[in-house]
C-alpha positions as a Markdown table, in Angstrom:
| # | Residue | x | y | z |
|---|---|---|---|---|
| 1 | Met | 125.9 | 125.4 | 85.1 |
| 2 | Lys | 124.2 | 127.1 | 87.9 |
| 3 | Leu | 124.4 | 124.6 | 90.8 |
| 4 | Pro | 121.3 | 123.9 | 92.8 |
| 5 | Gly | 120.7 | 126.7 | 95.2 |
| 6 | Gln | 118.8 | 127.4 | 98.2 |
| 7 | Asp | 115.5 | 127.4 | 96.3 |
| 8 | Leu | 116.2 | 123.9 | 95.0 |
| 9 | Ile | 117.2 | 122.7 | 98.5 |
| 10 | Ala | 113.9 | 124.2 | 100.0 |
| 11 | Arg | 111.9 | 122.6 | 97.2 |
| 12 | Arg | 113.4 | 119.2 | 97.8 |
| 13 | Ala | 112.8 | 119.7 | 101.6 |
| 14 | Asp | 109.2 | 120.2 | 100.9 |
| 15 | Glu | 108.9 | 117.2 | 98.6 |
| 16 | Arg | 110.3 | 115.1 | 101.4 |
| 17 | Leu | 106.8 | 115.4 | 103.0 |
| 18 | Ala | 105.1 | 114.0 | 100.0 |
| 19 | Thr | 104.3 | 110.3 | 100.0 |
| 20 | His | 105.6 | 107.9 | 97.3 |
| 21 | Gln | 104.3 | 104.5 | 96.4 |
| 22 | Val | 105.0 | 101.6 | 94.0 |
| 23 | Lys | 102.4 | 100.9 | 91.4 |
| 24 | Leu | 102.4 | 97.5 | 89.4 |
| 25 | Pro | 100.6 | 97.0 | 86.0 |
| 26 | Arg | 97.2 | 95.7 | 86.4 |
| 27 | Arg | 94.2 | 95.1 | 84.2 |
| 28 | Ala | 91.5 | 97.6 | 83.8 |
| 29 | Val | 88.7 | 97.3 | 86.6 |
| 30 | Glu | 85.5 | 98.8 | 87.2 |
| 31 | Arg | 85.5 | 102.1 | 89.1 |
| 32 | Pro | 85.1 | 101.7 | 92.9 |
| 33 | Met | 82.1 | 104.0 | 93.1 |
| 34 | Arg | 80.3 | 102.0 | 90.4 |
| 35 | Gln | 81.0 | 98.9 | 92.3 |
| 36 | Val | 79.7 | 100.3 | 95.5 |
| 37 | Ala | 76.6 | 101.6 | 93.7 |
| 38 | Lys | 75.9 | 98.2 | 92.2 |
| 39 | Arg | 76.2 | 96.4 | 95.5 |
| 40 | Leu | 73.9 | 99.0 | 97.2 |
| 41 | Ala | 71.3 | 98.5 | 94.5 |
| 42 | Met | 71.5 | 94.7 | 95.0 |
| 43 | Ala | 71.1 | 95.1 | 98.8 |
| 44 | Leu | 68.1 | 97.3 | 98.3 |
| 45 | Phe | 66.7 | 94.8 | 95.8 |
| 46 | Val | 67.0 | 92.0 | 98.4 |
| 47 | Leu | 65.4 | 94.2 | 100.9 |
| 48 | Val | 62.5 | 94.9 | 98.8 |
| 49 | Val | 62.0 | 91.3 | 97.7 |
| 50 | Thr | 62.0 | 90.2 | 101.3 |
| 51 | Ala | 59.5 | 92.9 | 102.4 |
| 52 | Leu | 57.2 | 91.8 | 99.4 |
| 53 | Ile | 57.4 | 88.1 | 100.4 |
| 54 | Val | 56.5 | 89.0 | 104.0 |
| 55 | Tyr | 53.6 | 91.2 | 102.9 |
| 56 | Ala | 52.2 | 88.7 | 100.5 |
| 57 | Asp | 51.7 | 86.4 | 103.6 |
| 58 | His | 51.1 | 89.1 | 106.2 |
| 59 | Glu | 48.3 | 87.1 | 107.7 |
| 60 | Gly | 50.9 | 84.5 | 108.9 |
| 61 | Tyr | 52.8 | 87.2 | 110.9 |
| 62 | Asn | 51.8 | 88.7 | 114.3 |
| 63 | Asp | 52.7 | 92.2 | 115.4 |
| 64 | Asn | 52.8 | 92.6 | 119.2 |
| 65 | Ser | 51.7 | 96.1 | 119.0 |
| 66 | Asp | 48.5 | 95.9 | 116.9 |
| 67 | Glu | 48.4 | 92.2 | 115.8 |
| 68 | Gly | 48.3 | 93.4 | 112.1 |
| 69 | Val | 51.1 | 93.6 | 109.6 |
| 70 | Asp | 50.9 | 96.2 | 106.9 |
| 71 | Leu | 53.3 | 97.2 | 104.2 |
| 72 | Leu | 55.4 | 99.4 | 106.5 |
| 73 | Asp | 55.6 | 96.5 | 109.0 |
| 74 | Ala | 56.7 | 94.2 | 106.2 |
| 75 | Phe | 59.7 | 96.6 | 105.4 |
| 76 | Tyr | 60.4 | 97.0 | 109.1 |
| 77 | Tyr | 60.5 | 93.1 | 109.6 |
| 78 | Ala | 62.6 | 92.7 | 106.5 |
| 79 | Thr | 65.1 | 95.3 | 107.6 |
| 80 | Val | 65.6 | 93.9 | 111.2 |
| 81 | Thr | 65.6 | 90.3 | 109.9 |
| 82 | Leu | 68.2 | 90.9 | 107.1 |
| 83 | Ser | 70.4 | 92.9 | 109.4 |
| 84 | Thr | 70.2 | 90.0 | 112.1 |
| 85 | Thr | 68.9 | 92.5 | 114.6 |
| 86 | Gly | 65.7 | 90.5 | 115.3 |
| 87 | Tyr | 63.7 | 92.5 | 117.9 |
| 88 | Gly | 61.0 | 89.9 | 118.1 |
| 89 | Asp | 58.1 | 92.2 | 117.9 |
| 90 | Ile | 57.0 | 90.9 | 114.6 |
| 91 | Thr | 57.0 | 87.0 | 114.4 |
| 92 | Pro | 55.8 | 84.3 | 112.0 |
| 93 | Val | 53.0 | 82.4 | 113.4 |
| 94 | Ser | 51.5 | 80.3 | 110.6 |
| 95 | Asp | 53.3 | 77.2 | 109.1 |
| 96 | Ala | 53.6 | 78.8 | 105.8 |
| 97 | Ala | 55.3 | 81.9 | 107.2 |
| 98 | Arg | 57.7 | 79.9 | 109.1 |
| 99 | Phe | 58.3 | 77.7 | 106.1 |
| 100 | Thr | 59.0 | 80.8 | 104.0 |
| 101 | Asn | 61.5 | 82.1 | 106.7 |
| 102 | Ile | 63.4 | 79.0 | 106.7 |
| 103 | Phe | 63.9 | 78.5 | 103.0 |
| 104 | Val | 63.5 | 81.9 | 101.5 |
| 105 | Ile | 64.1 | 84.7 | 103.9 |
| 106 | Thr | 67.2 | 83.0 | 105.6 |
| 107 | Pro | 69.0 | 82.6 | 102.2 |
| 108 | Leu | 68.1 | 86.2 | 101.4 |
| 109 | Arg | 69.6 | 87.2 | 104.8 |
| 110 | Val | 72.9 | 85.5 | 104.0 |
| 111 | Leu | 72.9 | 87.1 | 100.6 |
| 112 | Phe | 72.2 | 90.5 | 102.1 |
| 113 | Leu | 75.1 | 90.1 | 104.6 |
| 114 | Ile | 77.4 | 88.9 | 101.8 |
| 115 | Ile | 76.7 | 91.9 | 99.7 |
| 116 | Leu | 77.4 | 94.3 | 102.7 |
| 117 | Val | 80.4 | 92.6 | 104.0 |
| 118 | Gly | 81.7 | 91.8 | 100.7 |
| 119 | Thr | 83.0 | 95.4 | 99.9 |
| 120 | Thr | 85.0 | 95.4 | 103.1 |
| 121 | Leu | 86.4 | 91.9 | 102.5 |
| 122 | Glu | 87.4 | 92.8 | 99.0 |
| 123 | Val | 89.2 | 96.0 | 100.0 |
| 124 | Leu | 91.2 | 94.0 | 102.6 |
| 125 | Thr | 91.8 | 91.2 | 100.3 |
| 126 | Glu | 92.9 | 93.6 | 97.6 |
| 127 | Arg | 95.2 | 95.3 | 99.9 |
| 128 | Thr | 96.8 | 92.0 | 101.0 |
| 129 | Arg | 97.1 | 90.8 | 97.4 |
| 130 | Glu | 98.7 | 94.0 | 96.3 |
| 131 | Glu | 101.3 | 93.9 | 99.2 |
| 132 | Trp | 102.0 | 90.2 | 98.3 |
| 133 | Arg | 102.4 | 91.1 | 94.6 |
| 134 | Gln | 104.9 | 93.9 | 95.5 |
| 135 | Asn | 106.9 | 91.7 | 97.8 |
| 136 | Arg | 107.0 | 89.0 | 95.1 |
| 137 | Trp | 107.9 | 91.5 | 92.4 |
| 138 | Arg | 110.6 | 93.1 | 94.5 |
| 139 | Thr | 112.3 | 89.8 | 95.4 |
| 140 | Ala | 112.3 | 88.7 | 91.7 |
| 141 | Leu | 113.6 | 92.0 | 90.2 |
| 142 | Arg | 117.2 | 91.7 | 89.2 |
| 143 | Asp | 119.3 | 93.3 | 86.3 |
| 144 | His | 116.3 | 95.6 | 85.4 |
| 145 | Thr | 116.1 | 99.0 | 83.9 |
| 146 | Val | 115.1 | 102.0 | 85.9 |
| 147 | Val | 113.8 | 105.0 | 83.9 |
| 148 | Val | 113.7 | 108.3 | 85.7 |
| 149 | Gly | 111.1 | 110.6 | 84.0 |
| 150 | Phe | 108.2 | 109.3 | 81.7 |
| 151 | Gly | 108.1 | 112.2 | 79.4 |
| 152 | Thr | 108.8 | 112.2 | 75.6 |
| 153 | Lys | 112.5 | 111.3 | 76.1 |
| 154 | Gly | 111.9 | 108.6 | 78.7 |
| 155 | Arg | 109.0 | 107.1 | 76.8 |
| 156 | Ser | 111.1 | 107.0 | 73.6 |
| 157 | Ala | 114.1 | 105.4 | 75.5 |
| 158 | Ile | 111.9 | 102.6 | 76.9 |
| 159 | Gln | 110.3 | 101.9 | 73.5 |
| 160 | Thr | 113.7 | 101.7 | 71.8 |
| 161 | Val | 115.1 | 99.3 | 74.5 |
| 162 | Cys | 112.0 | 97.2 | 74.5 |
| 163 | Ala | 112.0 | 97.0 | 70.7 |
| 164 | Gln | 115.4 | 95.1 | 71.1 |
| 165 | Gly | 114.1 | 92.5 | 73.4 |
| 166 | Leu | 113.8 | 94.0 | 76.9 |
| 167 | Lys | 110.6 | 92.8 | 78.6 |
| 168 | Lys | 108.3 | 95.3 | 80.1 |
| 169 | Glu | 108.4 | 93.5 | 83.3 |
| 170 | Gln | 112.0 | 94.5 | 83.6 |
| 171 | Val | 111.3 | 98.2 | 83.4 |
| 172 | Val | 110.7 | 100.5 | 86.4 |
| 173 | Val | 109.5 | 104.1 | 85.9 |
| 174 | Val | 110.2 | 106.7 | 88.5 |
| 175 | Asp | 108.3 | 110.0 | 88.2 |
| 176 | Pro | 107.1 | 112.5 | 90.8 |
| 177 | Ser | 103.6 | 112.7 | 89.1 |
| 178 | Ser | 101.1 | 110.1 | 90.0 |
| 179 | Lys | 99.2 | 110.6 | 86.7 |
| 180 | Val | 102.4 | 110.0 | 84.7 |
| 181 | Val | 103.1 | 106.8 | 86.6 |
| 182 | Asp | 99.5 | 105.6 | 86.1 |
| 183 | Ala | 100.1 | 106.1 | 82.4 |
| 184 | Ala | 103.3 | 104.0 | 82.6 |
| 185 | Thr | 101.5 | 101.2 | 84.6 |
| 186 | Ala | 98.7 | 101.3 | 81.9 |
| 187 | Asp | 101.5 | 100.6 | 79.2 |
| 188 | Gly | 102.6 | 97.5 | 81.2 |
| 189 | Tyr | 105.6 | 99.0 | 83.2 |
| 190 | Ala | 105.9 | 99.1 | 87.0 |
| 191 | Gly | 106.2 | 102.6 | 88.5 |
| 192 | Val | 107.3 | 104.4 | 91.5 |
| 193 | Val | 105.8 | 107.8 | 92.5 |
| 194 | Gly | 108.5 | 110.0 | 94.0 |
| 195 | Asp | 111.4 | 112.2 | 93.5 |
| 196 | Ala | 114.4 | 110.3 | 92.0 |
| 197 | Thr | 116.9 | 112.7 | 93.8 |
| 198 | Arg | 115.8 | 110.9 | 97.1 |
| 199 | Ser | 117.6 | 107.6 | 97.8 |
| 200 | Asp | 114.6 | 106.0 | 99.4 |
| 201 | Val | 112.5 | 106.4 | 96.2 |
| 202 | Leu | 115.3 | 104.8 | 94.1 |
| 203 | Leu | 115.4 | 102.0 | 96.7 |
| 204 | Arg | 111.8 | 101.3 | 96.1 |
| 205 | Ala | 112.6 | 101.1 | 92.5 |
| 206 | Glu | 115.4 | 98.6 | 93.5 |
| 207 | Ala | 117.9 | 100.8 | 91.7 |
| 208 | Gln | 120.7 | 99.2 | 93.8 |
| 209 | Arg | 120.2 | 96.0 | 91.8 |
| 210 | Ala | 119.5 | 97.5 | 88.4 |
| 211 | Arg | 121.6 | 96.9 | 85.4 |
| 212 | Gln | 121.0 | 100.2 | 83.7 |
| 213 | Ile | 119.5 | 103.5 | 84.7 |
| 214 | Ile | 118.1 | 105.9 | 82.2 |
| 215 | Ile | 117.6 | 109.5 | 83.4 |
| 216 | Ala | 115.4 | 111.8 | 81.3 |
| 217 | Thr | 114.3 | 114.6 | 83.6 |
| 218 | Gln | 113.0 | 118.0 | 82.6 |
| 219 | Arg | 115.7 | 119.9 | 84.4 |
| 220 | Asp | 119.5 | 119.6 | 84.3 |
| 221 | Asp | 120.0 | 120.3 | 87.9 |
| 222 | Thr | 117.5 | 117.5 | 88.8 |
| 223 | Ala | 119.4 | 115.2 | 86.4 |
| 224 | Val | 122.8 | 115.9 | 88.4 |
| 225 | Leu | 121.2 | 115.1 | 91.7 |
| 226 | Ala | 119.5 | 112.0 | 90.4 |
| 227 | Val | 122.8 | 110.8 | 88.9 |
| 228 | Leu | 124.6 | 111.4 | 92.2 |
| 229 | Thr | 122.0 | 109.5 | 94.2 |
| 230 | Ala | 121.9 | 106.5 | 91.6 |
| 231 | Arg | 125.6 | 106.3 | 91.5 |
| 232 | Gln | 125.8 | 106.2 | 95.3 |
| 233 | Leu | 123.4 | 103.3 | 95.4 |
| 234 | Asn | 124.7 | 101.4 | 92.5 |
| 235 | Arg | 128.4 | 101.5 | 91.5 |
| 236 | Ser | 128.2 | 99.0 | 88.6 |
| 237 | Ala | 125.0 | 100.1 | 86.8 |
| 238 | Lys | 125.3 | 101.8 | 83.4 |
| 239 | Ile | 123.8 | 105.3 | 83.8 |
| 240 | Val | 122.7 | 107.2 | 80.7 |
| 241 | Val | 121.4 | 110.6 | 81.2 |
| 242 | Ala | 119.8 | 113.4 | 78.8 |
| 243 | Val | 120.4 | 117.0 | 79.3 |
| 244 | Arg | 119.3 | 120.2 | 77.6 |
| 245 | Glu | 122.5 | 122.2 | 77.8 |
| 246 | Glu | 125.8 | 120.8 | 76.4 |
| 247 | Glu | 127.9 | 122.8 | 79.0 |
| 248 | Asn | 126.3 | 120.6 | 81.8 |
| 249 | Ala | 127.6 | 117.3 | 80.2 |
| 250 | Pro | 131.0 | 117.4 | 81.9 |
| 251 | Leu | 129.4 | 117.9 | 85.3 |
| 252 | Leu | 127.1 | 115.0 | 84.8 |
| 253 | Lys | 130.2 | 112.7 | 83.7 |
| 254 | Gln | 131.9 | 113.8 | 86.9 |
| 255 | Ser | 128.8 | 112.9 | 88.9 |
| 256 | Gly | 129.0 | 109.3 | 87.7 |
| 257 | Ala | 127.1 | 109.2 | 84.3 |
| 258 | Asp | 128.5 | 106.7 | 81.8 |
| 259 | Met | 126.9 | 108.5 | 78.8 |
| 260 | Val | 125.4 | 111.9 | 78.5 |
| 261 | Ile | 123.2 | 112.7 | 75.6 |
| 262 | Thr | 122.6 | 116.4 | 74.8 |
| 263 | Ser | 119.1 | 116.6 | 73.5 |
| 264 | Ala | 119.1 | 120.2 | 72.4 |
| 265 | Ser | 122.4 | 120.1 | 70.4 |
| 266 | Ala | 121.5 | 116.6 | 69.0 |
| 267 | Ala | 118.2 | 117.9 | 67.6 |
| 268 | Gly | 120.0 | 121.0 | 66.4 |
| 269 | Arg | 122.6 | 119.0 | 64.5 |
| 270 | Leu | 119.9 | 116.8 | 63.0 |
| 271 | Leu | 118.1 | 120.0 | 61.9 |
| 272 | Gly | 121.3 | 121.4 | 60.3 |
| 273 | Leu | 122.1 | 118.1 | 58.6 |
| 274 | Ser | 118.5 | 117.9 | 57.1 |
| 275 | Val | 118.9 | 121.5 | 55.7 |
| 276 | Leu | 122.3 | 120.7 | 54.1 |
| 277 | Ser | 121.2 | 117.2 | 52.9 |
| 278 | Pro | 117.6 | 116.2 | 53.3 |
| 279 | Ala | 118.5 | 112.7 | 52.3 |
| 280 | Ala | 121.1 | 112.3 | 54.9 |
| 281 | Gly | 118.7 | 113.7 | 57.5 |
| 282 | Met | 116.1 | 111.1 | 56.5 |
| 283 | Val | 118.7 | 108.4 | 56.9 |
| 284 | Met | 119.7 | 109.7 | 60.3 |
| 285 | Glu | 116.0 | 109.8 | 61.5 |
| 286 | Asp | 115.3 | 106.4 | 60.0 |
| 287 | Leu | 118.3 | 105.1 | 62.2 |
| 288 | Ile | 117.0 | 106.8 | 65.2 |
| 289 | Gln | 113.5 | 105.3 | 64.9 |
| 290 | Gln | 113.9 | 101.8 | 66.2 |
| 291 | Gly | 111.9 | 98.9 | 64.5 |
| 292 | Ser | 111.4 | 100.5 | 61.1 |
| 293 | Gly | 113.5 | 100.9 | 58.2 |
| 294 | Leu | 117.2 | 100.8 | 59.1 |
| 295 | Asp | 118.3 | 100.0 | 62.6 |
| 296 | Ile | 121.7 | 100.3 | 64.3 |
| 297 | Val | 122.2 | 97.3 | 66.6 |
| 298 | Glu | 125.1 | 95.8 | 68.7 |
| 299 | Arg | 125.6 | 92.0 | 68.5 |
| 300 | Pro | 128.3 | 89.5 | 69.2 |
| 301 | Val | 130.6 | 88.1 | 66.7 |
| 302 | Ile | 129.6 | 84.7 | 65.4 |
| 303 | Lys | 132.0 | 81.7 | 65.1 |
| 304 | Ala | 131.9 | 81.9 | 61.2 |
| 305 | Glu | 133.2 | 85.5 | 61.4 |
| 306 | Val | 136.1 | 84.8 | 63.6 |
| 307 | Gly | 139.4 | 85.6 | 61.7 |
| 308 | Arg | 137.8 | 87.7 | 59.0 |
| 309 | Gly | 138.0 | 91.4 | 58.4 |
| 310 | Val | 135.4 | 93.9 | 59.1 |
| 311 | Arg | 134.4 | 94.2 | 55.4 |
| 312 | Glu | 134.1 | 90.5 | 55.1 |
| 313 | Thr | 130.9 | 90.2 | 57.2 |
| 314 | Asp | 127.4 | 90.1 | 55.8 |
| 315 | Asp | 126.4 | 93.2 | 57.8 |
| 316 | Leu | 127.3 | 96.8 | 57.4 |
| 317 | Val | 129.8 | 97.2 | 60.4 |
| 318 | Val | 130.1 | 100.6 | 61.8 |
| 319 | Ser | 132.3 | 100.0 | 64.8 |
| 320 | Val | 134.0 | 97.1 | 66.7 |
| 321 | Val | 133.7 | 96.9 | 70.5 |
| 322 | Arg | 136.9 | 95.3 | 71.8 |
| 323 | Gly | 137.3 | 95.2 | 75.5 |
| 324 | His | 136.9 | 98.7 | 76.7 |
| 325 | Arg | 137.6 | 100.3 | 73.4 |
| 326 | Val | 135.1 | 101.2 | 70.6 |
| 327 | Leu | 137.2 | 101.0 | 67.2 |
| 328 | Gly | 136.0 | 102.4 | 64.0 |
| 329 | Tyr | 135.4 | 100.1 | 61.0 |
| 330 | Asp | 138.5 | 101.7 | 59.2 |
| 331 | Asp | 140.8 | 101.5 | 62.4 |
| 332 | Pro | 143.9 | 99.5 | 61.4 |
| 333 | Ser | 144.1 | 98.0 | 64.8 |
| 334 | Val | 141.0 | 96.0 | 64.3 |
| 335 | Gly | 142.6 | 93.5 | 62.1 |
| 336 | Glu | 140.8 | 90.1 | 62.3 |
| 337 | Leu | 137.6 | 89.8 | 64.2 |
| 338 | Gln | 137.9 | 87.9 | 67.5 |
| 339 | Leu | 135.1 | 85.8 | 69.3 |
| 340 | Thr | 135.0 | 88.2 | 72.2 |
| 341 | Asp | 134.4 | 91.3 | 70.0 |
| 342 | Arg | 131.0 | 92.8 | 69.5 |
| 343 | Leu | 129.9 | 94.5 | 66.3 |
| 344 | Ile | 127.8 | 97.6 | 65.8 |
| 345 | Thr | 126.0 | 97.2 | 62.6 |
| 346 | Ile | 123.3 | 98.7 | 60.4 |
| 347 | Val | 120.6 | 96.2 | 59.5 |
| 348 | Arg | 117.2 | 96.3 | 57.9 |
| 349 | Ala | 114.7 | 96.2 | 60.7 |
| 350 | Thr | 112.9 | 92.9 | 60.7 |
| 351 | Pro | 111.7 | 90.5 | 63.5 |
| 352 | Ser | 114.5 | 88.1 | 62.7 |
| 353 | Thr | 117.2 | 90.8 | 63.0 |
| 354 | Arg | 116.2 | 92.1 | 66.5 |
| 355 | Val | 119.1 | 91.2 | 68.7 |
| 356 | Ala | 119.0 | 92.1 | 72.4 |
| 357 | Pro | 122.0 | 94.4 | 73.0 |
| 358 | Asp | 124.5 | 93.7 | 75.9 |
| 359 | Met | 123.7 | 96.6 | 78.2 |
| 360 | Arg | 126.8 | 96.1 | 80.4 |
| 361 | Pro | 128.7 | 99.3 | 81.0 |
| 362 | Leu | 132.0 | 99.6 | 79.2 |
| 363 | Pro | 135.0 | 100.3 | 81.5 |
| 364 | Gln | 136.5 | 103.8 | 81.2 |
| 365 | Asp | 140.0 | 104.3 | 80.0 |
């Protein structure tokens, strides 16, 4: 593998200048410009209504300049009154005009101020509420899943894990594209905009307290740097990473990855299998697609199965996880099942068979 060179270092230095932020899922709201336009229209409507009310009783008002109040004077009076400026050059002199000012124009003045000040107050309130939500989210976030890259691989990985019981609130997406993070938050996931090779970005995603980290970047060199950064922050998390080239897998394992999936070679092997045996290819594709047809799941051994052999269970057992070892179903050392064992089985995908897998990392030999 060609290690990151000066061009990559320069690119990373430039990206340090870019800002990053945390985005939490939220319900769809009306566009800000549309909200401002609506409030402006409401303010103008209140102004026009006030001016027409004044003009309808213009004989009850006195103008110090010419003693007459026309339509322009009515709009002028409405403007200075609603804005609480009140120059005093036009004043109500009749009882009816003063009565109207007390019970009609004064409430309109309050409404006008609420409309104008409401936008600023809403912005400040929304900003405070968003900061409070982020602080509460950050405090409650524990043993979650961090997904670096929300492309096809990252999105499929999240869907597979969530299909086995992981809640969307326990997933944090990290991606340098703001549009991609917006798409993730629209799906119900929390997102962090930024470069995952930077420790401060992963800290915003609370990677130091994550249980597992999925790295599905577009470039292998970026994946290496992301693995190094993630492993430095979290020594116990299970890190699974996808790479394009198989020759880069050893380097990623040396960098701290627990599992490396070679996407290009895996797709190639599936293609070759489909050519040699279309039926076998269909079965493999069915196993890969979580939630439909056949699924491969990991579950604990139940008490009724303790002391039995692998072939005596009701499910089709593929492997047995015992301690730090993964034993095949035909391994003679499996013997009788133990209560601490975990079974990797193939089951028919139904809501009742969905078992949340234990995502704890297996110790290495």
